N, C-alpha and C positions, 0 to 999 in steps of 0.2 A: 182070371185066366188070360194069359198073354195071347195077343193076336197071332194067327199063323204066319209064319215067315214064308214069303214067296221066293222060290228058288228059280234060278235061270239068269241068263245074261241079259242085262238091259242094253238095248240097241241104241247107240247115240244117234241123235238126229243131225243131219248135216247143217252147217251154218247157213248155207244158201242152197236150197235144192235145185234152183234154176239159174245158175250164174250167167249163162249166155243170154238168156232172155232179159235178165236184169241189166246186163251190160248194154245190150242193144237198145233197150228202151231208154236207158240213161243217155246214150249218145243221141238218139232221136230227139229227146226232150231238150238237151243242151243246144243242139243244132237249131231247133225251132225257136228257142229262146234267143239265140244270137241273131236270128233273122227277124225277131219281133213278131212271130206268128202265134196265133192263139192255140194252135195244136199242141203247144208245149203243155197246156193244162190237161189235155186229153192223155198225153203220155205220162204226166205226173200222177194222175188218178189211177191209170192202169198199173204203173210201177208200184204205187202204194198197195194196191190190191194184190199184186203178184208177190210182194215181200211178205204178206200175211199168210200166203198159202204154203202149208208145210210139206207138200208132196211134190215129187218131180213130175214135170210135163215133158212128153216125148215129141210133141209137135205144137205148132201154133193153133191148130184146130182144137186140140184138147184145152187150150186156154180159154175157149169160149164159155166155159162154165163159170169163169170168174167175172166179177163186176167190171164194167168199163172196158170190156174186150168185145169189140164188134167184129163183123165179118172182114172189114178192111184191115184192121189191126192184126187179126189172126193171119190174114193172107200175107201181110208184110213180114210177119215172123217166120212163116213157112218159106217164103222166098229167101230170106236172109239165112235160114237154117240150111236150105239147099246149097246156097253159095258156100257156106261154111264147110259142108260135107265134101263138096267138090274140090275144095282147096286142101283137103287132107284131114278134116275133122269128121270121122265116121260115126262117132258116138252121138247119142241124143243129148240134148242140152241138160237133161235132168238125171242122167245116169248116176246111180249111187251104189253100184256093185263093187265097192272097193274091198279087195281081199287083204291087202297089206298096206294100209295107209302109212305114210311116213310120220312117225310120232315126233320127230325132232323139229318139224316145220309146222308152225301154227297154221290152221286153215285160214285162207283169205277169200272165202266165198266159193272154192272149188271143193266138192264133196269128197273126191278121191284122187290119189296121185296118179292113177293109171289113165285118167281121162285126158285125151290129147287136146286140151284147151289152152290157148296161150295165156301167159301170166297176165292177170287182170290188174291194171293199175288202180290205185286208190282213187276215190272221188276227187281228192284234192291234188292229184298228180298232174303235172304239166307236160309229162314226157310224150303222151300221145295226142295232145290237144294242140291244134293250130288254127286260130281264128281266121275266118275268111277275110280277104282283102276288102276294104271299104265297109267293114262291118262295125257295129257299135262296140263289140268286145275288143276288137283290135285298136280302135281309137281310144278306148278307156285305158288299155294297158300302156299305150305309147304316151298318153297324157300323164299318167301317174309316174311313168318312168322318167319323163322330162322333169317333173316336179321333184322326183327323188334325186336327180343329178344336180338340181339347182342348189348351190351352196347357201344362198340366202333364203331359200324357201322353207316350207314347214314339213315337206315330205308327205303331205296329204292334200286332198282337194275335197271341198264340200259338194253337196248335191248340185247347187246352183252353178258352181264353177265348172263341174263336169258337163252339165247340160249345155252351157254356153260354148265351151271349147269343143265339145263333140259336134255341135251344130256348125262350127267353123271347119273342122276337119272332115266331117261327113255331111255334105250339103243337103242330103235327103232327109236329115233329121232336124226338126225344128226345135228351138230352145224350150218351147212350152209343151213339147210332145213328150209322151212317156215311152216312145219307141226304144230308146237306148237302154232303158232300165231292165227289161228282160235279160239283155246281155250282161248287165252288171250283176243281176241275181245269179246268172250262170257262173260268172267268175267267182262270186262268193261261195257257191256250192262246190266249186272245184278247188277251193282254198288258194286261189291266186290273188284274191283281194280280201282284205278284212276291214271291218267297220267298227269304229269306236265313237264315243262321245254322243251327245245329243244337243244340237243337231248333228247329223251323221257326218263323220269324216272317213274318207276312203283312202287306204294305203295299200302298197304291194306287200305280199308275203315274200319269203325267200324264193319259193317256186315261181311266183308271179314275176319277181325281179329277173330271174333267169330266163323265163319265156319272153319277157318284154325286151331284154337285151338281144335275144335271137331275132325277134321281129324287127328291131331297129337295124340290125346288121343286114337282114334280108331286104330291107327297103333302101339300103344305102345311106342310112343315117349313122354312119360310124363315128361321126364327130360327136354324137351324144355320149359315146363311151369314154371319151377322153376327159379326164378331170379338168375343170376350168381353173387355170392358174395364170400367173403373170406372164409365162413364157408363150402362151397361145397368141396367135395373131388376131387382129381385130375382126377379120372376116372368117371366123372359125365355124360359122353355122350357115353357110350358103345352101346346104342341102336340105335343111329343114323347110317344110312348106311355109309360105308366107304368113298365113294366119297363125300357125303354131309357133313360129319364131317370134311373132309379135306378142303372143301370150307369154312365151318364155321370157322375153325381155321385160315384160311388165312385171312378172313374178319375181324376177331377179332384182327388183328394186330400182331399175334404171328409169330414166325419164321416158315416159310414153310418148310416141310420136304424135305431135299435134296435127289435127285435121285442119287444113286451111282451104277455104273456098274463096276463090277470087271472083270478081264480077264476071258474069257470063258462064260460070262453071256450076251454077246451082239454080234451082227453081223453088218457089215457095209452095208447099203442099200442106193442105189441111188434113190432120189426122183425126178421125172420128172413132170414139170408143165403140167397141162391139156392142155394148149395152144400149147405145143409141141407134143401132142398125138392126138388131134382132127383135123379134116379137111381132105381134099383130097390131094393126091399127096405125097409129101416128108414126111409129118408128121407121118403117120402110118409106113412109111419105117424106121424111126429112131427106133421105138420100135422093129421092126422085126430084125434090126441089133443088138440091145442090147440083144435080146433073142438068136440070133445066137452066140453071143460072151459069152453067159452064165453069163450075168451081172444081179445080183439080184437088181431089181428095182421095184418101185411102182409109180403110177400116182396119183397126188393129186394137189389141188389148192395151188399155191405159190403166195404170194402177191408181192414178189420181186425175181428177178432172174428166170432162167429157170431150173437149176439143183442145188441141194444141196445133201449132204450126211448126214445120220443120223446113230447113233449107237443105234440100236433097241434091246430092251430086248428080249432074247430068251426064257426065262421061266417066263413070267409075272404072277402076281397074277390074273389079269383080262385079258384073251386072247383077248378080244375085244378092249382093250386100253393098249397096251404095252407101257412102258416107252421109250422115244426117246430123245436123245441128238443130237443137230445139230453140226456136225464137222465144223471146222473153214475154210471151203472152199465153194465158191459159184461160179457158172458159168452163164454168160449171153451169149446166142448164137444169132448171127446175120448173116443172109445171106446178101450178098452185096446189093440186091435190097431192103431188109428191112432196111438195114443201111442207104441207100439213103433217103428213106421216113421218117425215124426217125430223120435224120438231118434236113430235110425240115420242118417237123411239130413241131420240138422242143422236141420230146420225148428223143432224144439222150442225151442231157445234164440232163434232169430231171431224167432219169433212172440211170445215173451214180451217180447223187447226192443221190438218194435213196439207191443205192448199197453201197455207202460209209458210210451210216448211218444205215445199217441193223444189225450191231452187229457182223459181221464176218470179219476177217482180211485178208484172202487170197481170192482175187477177180480175176477171170479169165474172159477175154473178148474173146470169141470164134468167129472168123470171118470166115465165110464159103463162098467160091467162088460159083458163080452162073452165068453161061453163060459168055458172053463176056462183058468186062467192057465198051465197046463202046456203048452198048445198054442201059446203065444206065442213070438215069436222072441227075446225077452229074458227073463231070469229074473225072478221076482217081486220079489226083493230090489232089483234095479236100478230097476224101476218104482216101488217104494215109496220109494226114495231120491230119485228124480226128483220125485215128488209132494211129498215132505217139503221138499225144497229150494225148490220153487215157493212153498210157504206160508211157510216160515221165512225164507228169504234174499230171495226176490223180493217178498214181501209180498202175494201173492194169497190170496184166500179159496178154499180147495179144498173142493168138495162132491162126494162119491162117491154114485152112484146104482146101483141093481141092474139096471135095464133102461130102455128108452125111455119106458115109461109113467111111471116114477118121475121121469125127467128132465122130461117134459112137466108133471107135477104140480108139480115144483119151480119151473119157469118160471111156471106159473100162480100159485103162491104169491108169487113175487117181484113179479109184475104187480099182484096185489091189494095187496101191501105198499107198492109205490110209489104206487099210487092214494091210499092213506090218508096216506102220507108227504107228498105234495105237495098234498093237499086244503087249500084255503083260502090257498094261497101265490100270490103274483104272481111270474111268471117273466119274465126279460128276457134278451136275448142279449148276448153279449160277443165281441169279436174274439179270434182265436187269440193266445195268449201274454199276454192281459190278466190282471189280478189275478183270482184264482179258478181259473185254470188250474193243475192239479196239478204241471205241469212248469215253471211260471213261477216265477222267483225274486223277483217283485215283492211277495210277501207275500200273505196270505190275504185273500179278499174279505170285506166286512162280512156278506154272506149267501151263502156259496159254494154252498149248496144250490140257490139260485134264480138264480145267474149262470151261464148255460149257453151252450154252443156251438150254432149252428144246424147242422142236419143236413148242409147243403152244405159248410160249413166243416169239419165233422168228417170227412166222407167224402173230401173233396178233400185234406185234410192227411194222410190215412192211405194215399194211393196208394203202392203198393209200388215201382213202377218209375218214379216221377216223377224229374225232374231233381234231382240231389243236389249239395250243395256238397262241397268237398274235406274239410271237417270231418266230414260225415256218412259219406262213403265211408271215411275213416280209422277212424272208430268201428266200422263194420261189419268192416273188416279186422282191427282189434284183437280183436274178439270171436271170430275164428277161432283165436286163440292159446289153447292149453289153459290153463284157470285164469282167464281174463279174462272176467268177467261183463259184463252191460250196464252196471251201476253203475260198475264199475272202468274200463270203456272211456270212459264219460261223464266220469269224473273225470280221466282222462288227457288227453282232448281239451280239457277246460277249461284245462289248463295248456299243453299242446302241441297246437295245433290242426291241425298238418300233420305228415306224416312228416319233412319237411325240418327243422322246428323241433326235433323230438325228436332227430334225428341230429346237429344242430348242438349241442344240449345235451350229448350224449355226447362229441362231439369237443372240447368245451370242458373236459371233465374232465381233470385232470392225471395221475391214476393209475387203474389198473384197479379198485382198491378204491373209488375215488370214483364210477366208472361203475356199479358194482354197487349202491351206495347212493343213486343219483340219484333213483330213484322211491320211496324209502322215506318221503319227506315228503309224498307225495300222499295226501290224505285222501278217503274216500268211505264211504257207508253209515252205518248207525246207530252203529257203533263208531268211525267216522272213522279207519279204518286201511286201508292197501293194501299187501299183501305181494307186490309184483311183482319186487322187486330180487333175490330169491334163488329158485332152483329153477326159474324159468320162463325168464327172460332172463339170460344171462350177460353178461360185458363185451362190448361191441360194438367 
């Protein structure tokens, strides 16, 4: 027997029963995100809860039955609703008494055509959105707009590039901070910016490009709207802020302005890694000892090493960002107990490999005594062998100290020595890999002592988890093989840059004996020899 048929007209549910509340919560969330406030997450949770509720609400007080709606948020909705009614909107935000809805127009979140609600723009629309001045969202839009106009650029910026350039345009945002990224998420939600690739690349959408052009015009950056051609005068960008124009010139492929520090225009400052300053016990003691010895120092995040020295500009144009050149010395400090643990977990070899590729030529390994050697997890002979290999094979200068006071005294002595060494010298910056770089094969610089990396280039190039090429990953994998040091791995990847090329070379060998002798001709180190063909890898 067939089921009884229900008669009657089915009442269609509105697409959005509370469009005004949804709109206002979205505006509050985006505004909080652009200012970097944590209340954006409160508005987001409330917005999600409201979108799941199928019935109309006539006041903010009624919304208290929903999750994530407290007294304060309901009061904000009632106040906004009262302002809306006083400006001409007399109906409740959830009215659904539509007698003759317009069938030819698809609903866009308004349940009936008789409701006097202004047309609600889509989430991705830029018509009603105007980011605040000196906000992260505004800086991101202008930066992407400049990159879009750059004829030799890529029309996108990575996360690191956006952070660095936002820090220059908006001084209140540090490069290592996450404050500008709520604004970036807001731009993604509004469909003004879209993200591609991994690692992420950010570009402007058509709506974002239109809004960014209006922002540039409002700030007097009309020169950015003119296509760059041969007819433009050389001084076509005087209205762009200094830091932004420097970034634009660097991205256009021009020669970056060199930083030059003459005698008397800089001072030597010791940079201490934050890992050496935070924590309990001996770490704050190191800073106290440096202060007692009157050593000019600063604490910051170093991606490689524990101590470096910079020549810091004494009379910079921007006091918040003085020019800094990294002197050719770096120190890695290890207590004996930390040395044991780093040898056991493999950090010991990996850190030495990164130190040798950091761009600085004078590397010091500071080994600090700590308690009795009999209480350590490795025998004393093993530690002595590791320290000896560091000096003889890796080329580090090894300094052993009795305690933290002696370590601080040695750092103070190095600081005084560097001040005397660089006294009367004119220092200038050089790009990464240029002559003067210890890892560069382009030959020595005429004055390698004074051709130095900027601190930003040094620290950015030493990031541990940055995007790596196949060649770099292959070198790190080779170092996991017993007996393959950093120098041997570098010599191998110079000849066979990928695992596929090495396997192809083995496959091309006619006999197993030829496979065993394949790597015998690879040269590395001072003795220019590499013994990888026997004892480590057999025939493949």
